C-alpha positions in Angstrom: 12.5 -26.1 23.1 9.5 -23.9 22.5 9.6 -21.7 19.3 7.1 -19.2 18.0 7.2 -18.0 14.4 5.3 -14.7 14.1 4.9 -13.6 10.5 3.6 -10.2 9.6 2.1 -9.9 6.1 2.8 -6.2 5.8 -0.5 -4.3 4.9 -2.8 -7.3 4.4 -5.9 -5.8 5.9 -9.3 -7.5 5.8 -11.8 -4.7 5.8 -12.5 -1.2 7.1 -12.6 -0.6 10.9 -15.5 1.3 12.3 -13.4 4.5 12.5 -12.0 4.2 9.0 -13.9 7.2 7.8 -11.8 9.4 10.2 -8.7 8.3 8.2 -10.3 8.7 4.7 -10.5 4.9 4.3 -14.2 4.1 4.1 -14.7 1.0 2.0 -11.1 -0.2 2.1 -10.6 -4.0 2.0 -7.1 -5.1 1.0 -7.7 -8.8 1.0 -11.0 -8.6 -0.9 -9.5 -6.4 -3.6 -6.8 -9.1 -4.1 -9.3 -12.0 -3.9 -11.2 -10.5 -6.9 -8.1 -10.9 -9.0 -7.7 -14.0 -11.2 -4.1 -14.2 -9.9 -5.3 -14.8 -6.3 -5.1 -18.3 -4.8 -4.6 -19.1 -1.1 -5.8 -22.7 -0.5 -3.4 -23.2 2.4 -4.4 -20.0 4.3 -8.0 -21.0 3.6 -7.3 -24.4 5.2 -5.9 -22.7 8.2 -9.1 -20.6 8.6 -8.4 -17.3 6.9 -11.9 -17.0 5.3 -13.6 -18.2 8.5 -12.6 -14.9 10.2 -15.4 -12.6 11.3 -16.5 -10.2 8.6 -15.1 -12.2 5.6 -18.3 -13.0 3.8 -17.4 -13.0 0.1 -16.3 -16.6 -0.3 -17.0 -20.0 1.2 -15.6 -20.9 4.6 -13.5 -23.9 5.4 -15.6 -26.7 6.9 -12.9 -28.0 9.3 -10.1 -25.4 9.5 -6.9 -26.7 11.0 -5.9 -23.4 12.6 -7.6 -21.0 14.9 -8.3 -17.5 13.9 -9.4 -14.0 14.9 -10.1 -10.5 13.5 -7.8 -8.0 15.1 -8.8 -4.4 15.9 -6.1 -1.7 16.1 -6.5 0.2 19.4 -3.7 2.7 18.6 -4.3 6.0 16.8 -2.8 5.6 13.4 -2.3 3.2 10.5 1.4 3.0 9.9 4.0 0.2 10.0 5.7 1.3 13.3 2.5 1.8 15.3 1.0 -1.5 14.0 4.1 -3.5 14.8 4.5 -1.8 18.2 0.9 -2.7 19.0 1.5 -6.3 18.0 4.3 -6.3 20.5 2.0 -4.9 23.2 2.4 -1.1 23.0 -0.7 1.1 22.4 0.1 4.5 20.8 -2.3 7.2 22.0 -1.7 9.5 19.1 -0.6 9.1 15.5 3.0 9.8 14.5 3.4 13.2 12.8 3.1 13.4 9.0 3.9 16.3 6.7 1.7 16.6 3.6 3.1 20.1 2.9 6.8 19.2 3.6 8.8 19.8 6.8 8.9 23.1 8.5 11.5 25.6 7.5 13.2 25.6 10.9 13.7 21.8 10.7 15.2 22.0 7.2 17.5 24.9 8.0 18.7 23.1 11.2 19.3 19.9 9.3 21.3 21.7 6.6 23.5 23.4 9.2 24.1 20.3 11.2 24.7 18.0 8.2 26.7 20.3 6.1 24.6 19.7 3.0 22.0 21.7 1.1 18.7 19.9 0.5 16.3 19.5 -2.5 12.6 18.8 -2.7 11.1 18.7 0.8 7.7 17.5 -0.4 5.6 14.3 -0.3 6.9 12.3 -3.3 7.0 8.9 -5.0 10.4 7.3 -4.3 11.0 6.6 -7.9 9.7 9.9 -9.4 11.7 12.0 -6.9 14.9 10.6 -8.5 13.7 11.5 -11.9 12.9 15.0 -10.9 15.7 15.8 -8.5 18.4 13.1 -9.0 20.5 14.9 -11.6 20.6 18.2 -9.6 21.5 16.2 -6.5 24.4 14.5 -8.3 25.7 17.7 -10.0 25.5 19.9 -6.9 26.2 17.3 -4.2 22.9 17.9 -2.5 20.6 15.7 -0.5 17.0 14.9 -1.6 14.7 15.1 1.4 11.1 13.9 0.9 8.2 12.3 2.7 5.1 10.4 2.0 1.7 9.8 3.6 3.6 7.8 6.3 5.5 9.4 9.2 8.9 9.4 7.4 11.8 11.7 6.7 13.5 10.1 3.7 17.0 11.2 2.5 18.2 10.1 -1.0 21.8 10.5 -2.3 23.8 8.9 -5.2 26.2 6.3 -3.8 29.1 7.6 -5.9 28.6 11.2 -4.7 27.6 10.6 -1.1 28.6 7.1 -0.1 26.1 5.1 2.0 28.1 5.4 5.2 28.1 9.2 4.9 24.4 9.1 4.2 23.8 7.0 7.3 25.8 9.6 9.3 23.5 12.4 8.1 20.4 10.2 8.8 21.6 9.9 12.4 21.8 13.7 12.6 18.2 13.9 11.3 17.1 11.3 13.8 18.5 13.3 16.7 16.8 16.4 15.3 13.4 14.9 14.8 12.2 14.5 18.3 9.3 15.8 20.4 6.4 17.1 18.2 8.4 16.3 15.1 9.3 12.7 16.2 8.6 11.0 12.9 8.5 7.2 13.0 11.4 6.6 10.7 14.3 8.5 9.1 15.2 6.4 6.0 18.4 6.4 4.0 17.6 5.9 0.3 20.9 5.4 -1.6 20.6 5.3 -5.4 22.8 4.6 -8.4 22.8 5.1 -12.2 22.6 8.0 -14.6 19.8 10.3 -15.6 17.1 9.3 -16.4 17.8 5.8 -15.3 18.5 6.2 -11.6 17.5 3.3 -9.4 17.4 2.7 -5.6 19.8 0.2 -4.2 19.5 -2.4 -1.4 21.5 -0.2 1.0 18.4 1.3 2.4 18.6 1.7 6.2 15.8 2.8 8.6 16.5 4.8 11.7 13.4 4.4 13.8 12.0 5.7 17.1 12.5 3.4 19.9 9.2 2.1 21.4 8.1 4.3 24.3 7.4 1.3 26.6 8.6 -2.3 27.1 7.6 -4.7 24.5 7.2 -8.4 24.0 10.7 -8.4 22.6 12.2 -6.8 25.7 10.5 -9.3 28.0 11.6 -12.3 25.9 15.2 -11.2 25.8 15.2 -10.4 29.6 14.0 -13.9 30.3 16.8 -15.6 28.3 14.8 -16.3 25.1 16.1 -15.8 21.6 14.5 -13.0 19.5 15.4 -13.4 15.9 14.3 -10.5 13.6 13.8 -11.1 9.9 13.3 -8.2 7.5 12.7 -4.7 8.8 11.8 -5.9 12.4 15.1 -4.7 13.7 14.6 -1.3 12.2 11.0 -1.0 13.5 12.1 -1.7 17.1 15.4 0.3 16.8 17.3 -2.9 17.6 15.8 -3.2 21.1 15.0 -6.6 22.5 16.5 -8.4 19.6 19.3 -11.0 19.9 19.9 -11.6 16.1 18.8 -9.8 13.0 18.7 -10.8 9.3 18.1 -8.3 6.6 16.1 -9.4 3.6 15.8 -8.3 -0.1 12.1 -8.9 -0.3 9.4 -11.5 0.4 11.0 -14.5 -1.2 14.3 -13.8 0.6 12.5 -13.3 3.9 10.6 -16.6 3.5 13.8 -18.5 2.6 15.7 -17.1 5.6 12.7 -18.1 7.8 12.8 -21.6 6.5 16.5 -21.9 7.3 15.9 -20.6 10.8 13.3 -23.3 11.3 16.1 -25.9 10.9 17.9 -24.4 13.9 17.6 -25.3 17.5 16.6 -22.4 19.7 14.0 -21.3 22.2 12.2 -18.1 21.6 10.6 -16.0 18.9 11.3 -15.6 15.2 9.6 -12.3 14.2 9.3 -11.9 10.4 8.1 -9.0 8.3 7.3 -9.6 4.6 7.4 -6.1 3.2 6.7 -6.5 -0.5 2.9 -6.6 -0.2 3.0 -3.0 1.1 6.1 -1.5 -0.5 5.8 -3.0 -4.1 2.1 -3.4 -4.5 -0.1 -1.6 -2.0 1.5 1.8 -2.3 1.6 1.4 -6.1 -2.0 0.4 -6.5 -0.9 -2.9 -8.2 -3.8 -5.3 -7.5 -2.4 -8.0 -9.8 1.1 -7.8 -8.2 -0.4 -7.9 -4.7 -2.6 -10.9 -5.6 0.4 -12.8 -7.1 2.5 -12.0 -4.0 -0.2 -13.5 -1.7 -0.4 -16.5 -3.9 3.4 -17.0 -3.7 3.3 -16.7 0.1 0.6 -19.3 0.2 2.6 -21.7 -2.0 5.6 -21.4 0.4 3.4 -21.8 3.5 3.3 -25.6 2.8 7.1 -25.7 3.5 6.7 -23.6 6.6 4.0 -25.9 8.0 6.1 -29.0 7.2 9.0 -27.7 9.2 7.0 -27.0 12.4 7.9 -29.2 15.4 5.5 -30.5 17.9 5.9 -27.6 20.3 6.2 -24.9 17.7 3.5 -22.2 17.2 2.9 -20.3 14.0 1.1 -17.0 14.1 0.3 -15.1 10.8 -1.0 -11.5 11.0 -0.7 -8.0 9.6 0.0 -4.5 10.8 -2.5 -2.4 8.8 -4.1 -2.3 5.4 -3.0 -0.8 2.0 -5.9 -1.4 -0.4 -4.4 -1.4 -3.9 -7.8 -0.9 -5.5 -8.6 2.5 -4.1 -7.6 5.9 -5.4 -5.3 6.4 -2.4 -1.8 5.0 -2.3 -1.7 5.4 1.5 -2.1 2.8 4.2 -5.7 2.1 5.2 -7.3 1.7 8.6 -8.4 -1.9 8.5 -8.9 -4.9 10.7 -6.1 -7.4 10.3 -6.2 -11.2 10.2 -4.7 -13.5 12.9 -4.1 -17.2 12.3 -2.6 -19.4 15.0 -1.5 -22.9 14.3 0.6 -25.6 16.1 0.7 -29.4 15.9 -0.3 -29.5 19.6 -2.9 -26.7 19.5 -6.7 -27.0 19.0 -8.1 -26.6 15.6 -11.0 -24.5 14.3 -11.4 -22.1 17.3 -13.0 -18.8 16.3 -11.4 -16.3 18.7 -13.8 -13.6 17.5 -12.9 -9.9 17.0 -10.2 -8.9 19.4 -9.9 -5.2 20.5 -6.1 -5.0 20.6 -3.3 -6.3 18.4 -1.3 -6.8 21.6 -3.4 -9.9 22.5 -0.8 -11.7 20.3 2.1 -10.7 22.6 0.2 -11.7 25.7 -0.5 -15.1 24.2 3.2 -15.6 23.3 4.3 -14.6 26.8 1.9 -17.0 28.4 3.2 -19.7 26.1 6.7 -19.2 27.4 5.4 -18.9 31.0 6.7 -15.3 31.3 4.8 -12.9 33.5 2.6 -10.6 31.3 3.6 -7.0 31.9 1.7 -5.8 28.8 -2.0 -4.8 28.5 -3.1 -7.5 26.1 -5.3 -10.5 26.9 -3.9 -13.9 26.1 -6.1 -16.3 24.1 -3.7 -19.3 24.8 -6.2 -21.1 27.0 -8.8 -21.1 24.3 -6.4 -22.8 21.8 -4.4 -25.1 24.1 -5.4 -28.7 24.2 
């Protein structure tokens, strides 16, 4: 029974890509920013070869790394979660998803109001917590929806759970998703329920993402079509609009995602367990919290010991990221960075430097070859380089 555990450390970039200046990200280096914090400690990732990756030159390298490693280049145009994950799954995006730094066009808002039956507030880029402080009370009193965006390609809709219940909020999100197509096809429509009283409103765990479906077949589709399990942990199900997934587990953050992954490792199945650990990005990168980010990386590394112990002989562990989000820069946006890739398995070679790859999707092609499934994606497998 072959199993692959693919873990995405959301936003853990390892340094600016050559075109970072085109995205306003010159000098960004998420991992280095965290490394310089006194709260940072990743001995297990170091042992696997993290600091042996091309371009990481600010600390000592592992003399005999037990994993193999690569620096991954993003070929797609963009630097957001959806495009990054799609590329990991073998899909190149030729243009970035649309963003709205001045808010959504009037025709979109008017059409949404007409079709949803609700008036809206805000329609600006906003912090998810500050928007509740500034518009939450009016939303509650007048039974209006708060619509806002960010630097990402998102159409976010917030409503108080006692005024507009989550199921009703999900209904209007589906209306927005159907409306936002073509040139306005944002990556995600996000339901943002909140509770409480002014000024102490707080978001709940009933968030739900309504994502675009990938435009082409992905690793997930091919695995499912060939009878393999595809277990999605965290927001993977949302990112792929449920396509190619056989089972999905929601998570309440990194620690919950790690614990659910550890439980899945005790199960008998053949296929892929695809995990997203979102806290690095959501709680720390976007909030410029270097200390929090460093502590989250340290916590993951401490749990990595348990993950490694549970690997069976034919299991493969791949750890990577989808983009950067340097918490030390003035920007709170994602950053255009290389990402790390660590591959480890009890039966795989150790210490192989796979160099700098030109496509995240090489990961998918490697997984397909491991399962002996015909590669219909554009990536190049590196399995032969790490197989014994």
